[in-house]
C-alpha atoms as one frame of an Amber mdcrd trajectory, in Angstrom:
protein
 111.733  22.605  96.385 112.128  20.419  93.290 108.999  21.991  91.826 108.494
  25.304  93.478 105.375  25.024  95.589 103.045  27.950  96.077 104.019  28.408
  99.737 107.734  28.432  98.871 107.188  30.919  96.033 105.219  33.153  98.399
 108.006  33.013 101.009 110.664  33.824  98.403 108.581  36.757  97.163 108.341
  37.995 100.770 112.116  37.751 101.110 112.591  39.746  97.899 110.089  42.359
  99.107 112.111  42.926 102.305 114.922  44.413 100.252 112.979  46.277  97.581
 114.460  49.642  98.677 118.069  48.417  98.816 120.449  49.511  96.057 122.174
  46.113  95.942 119.783  43.550  97.451 121.061  40.327  95.881 123.398  39.082
  98.635 120.788  39.769 101.328 118.042  38.015  99.379 120.186  34.983  98.599
 121.430  34.793 102.180 117.872  34.780 103.532 116.800  32.119 101.030 119.820
  29.967 101.900 118.977  30.259 105.616 115.326  29.430 104.992 115.734  26.458
 102.638 119.386  25.392 102.841 120.005  25.778  99.122 119.179  27.909  96.077
 118.172  25.820  93.031 117.809  27.251  89.536 114.036  27.716  89.678 114.443
  29.845  92.816 117.107  31.887  91.046 114.655  32.398  88.172 111.982  33.645
  90.585 114.462  36.035  92.215 115.398  37.265  88.739 111.757  37.956  87.871
 111.228  39.814  91.154 114.415  41.899  91.094 115.246  42.346  87.416 118.718
  40.879  88.053 119.670  38.378  85.370 119.694  34.674  86.168 123.297  34.588
  84.918 124.361  37.164  87.511 122.453  35.394  90.290 123.921  32.024  89.296
 127.393  33.588  89.256 126.973  34.809  92.822 125.507  31.511  94.056 128.348
  29.486  92.551 131.111  31.921  93.532 130.443  32.054  97.274 130.946  28.772
  99.128 128.225  29.499 101.683 125.565  29.293  98.963 124.551  25.915  97.595
 122.709  24.693  94.507 121.829  21.406  96.229 120.491  20.572  99.687 123.188
  20.120 102.310 123.354  17.552 105.074 122.169  18.152 108.611 125.823  18.503
 109.641 128.031  20.482 107.274 131.691  19.645 107.815 133.984  22.349 106.481
 137.655  21.471 106.358 139.923  24.463 105.840 142.497  23.808 103.135 144.075
  27.257 103.305 147.871  27.360 103.388 148.350  27.230 107.171 145.848  24.398
 107.611 147.117  22.529 104.570 150.746  22.488 105.711 149.611  21.230 109.115
 147.786  18.208 107.680 144.343  19.371 106.575 144.443  17.192 103.435 144.831
  14.066 105.564 141.950  15.246 107.754 139.551  15.791 104.850 140.649  12.438
 103.396 139.786  10.743 106.721 136.344  12.379 106.894 135.794  11.309 103.281
 136.822   7.728 104.036 134.671   7.396 107.167 131.526   9.045 105.807 131.913
   7.589 102.311 131.608  10.823 100.356 133.948  13.147  98.497 134.287  16.868
  99.239 131.282  18.698  97.844 128.979  15.728  98.372 126.248  14.863 100.865
 125.827  11.430 102.426 122.862   9.382 101.191 121.228   9.545 104.622 121.337
  13.358 104.455 123.336  13.524 107.658 126.688  14.903 106.453 127.977  17.265
 103.794 131.743  17.500 103.386 133.113  20.807 102.101 136.680  21.782 101.278
 137.045  25.416 102.301 139.677  27.948 101.456 141.086  30.029 104.292 138.566
  30.477 107.113 140.786  32.898 109.013 141.747  30.447 111.723 145.440  30.157
 110.853 146.553  30.339 114.489 144.601  27.178 115.324 145.417  25.239 112.159
 144.327  22.781 111.005 140.763  23.886 111.636 137.430  22.250 110.866 133.950
  23.679 111.306 130.764  21.699 111.758 127.643  23.839 111.587 129.661  26.790
 112.852 131.416  24.977 115.713 135.177  25.226 115.281 137.469  22.294 115.965
 140.994  23.732 116.412 144.331  21.983 115.858 142.582  18.863 114.662 144.447
  15.605 114.141 143.480  12.648 111.959 143.032  10.325 114.932 140.229  12.516
 116.344 138.148  12.456 113.140 136.428   9.081 113.812 135.430  10.236 117.301
 133.891  13.442 115.915 131.874  11.541 113.303 130.711   9.063 115.951 129.589
  11.939 118.226 127.369  13.377 115.487 125.999   9.953 114.557 125.164   9.344
 118.234 123.055  12.505 118.255 120.801  10.802 115.712 120.435   7.512 117.610
């Protein structure tokens, strides 16, 4: 969506139209766009602004505040490492460092092949199974550093 194509603009307008009668439609619109395209770049935010009358500044604020929205495309497999207190004290920093080392990216980045995105998350509400990692919604409980290479290899094997 680098330059918003006509089909994409039409789809985004359809998404905005779904919520025309809602008092506060922004989160629903952005959520649907994120699901459809995987990210919400500035030109999409501008189109949403034109359609809804909500300022680009407000839309940008929402997109950048919530971690489930993204300004850039994410990888096929989004690895979310919880760094909330319970996970952190049980070794989550070492786990995210290991993912970073193996994949060759820092938190917040996507691998060049587009396969992995590594995200540092705040509390995901899984304190009882800390440290916890999610990959595309699948939860890996009580993770240890030694398991990280095996997990990465499993996802790479899916692409072979």
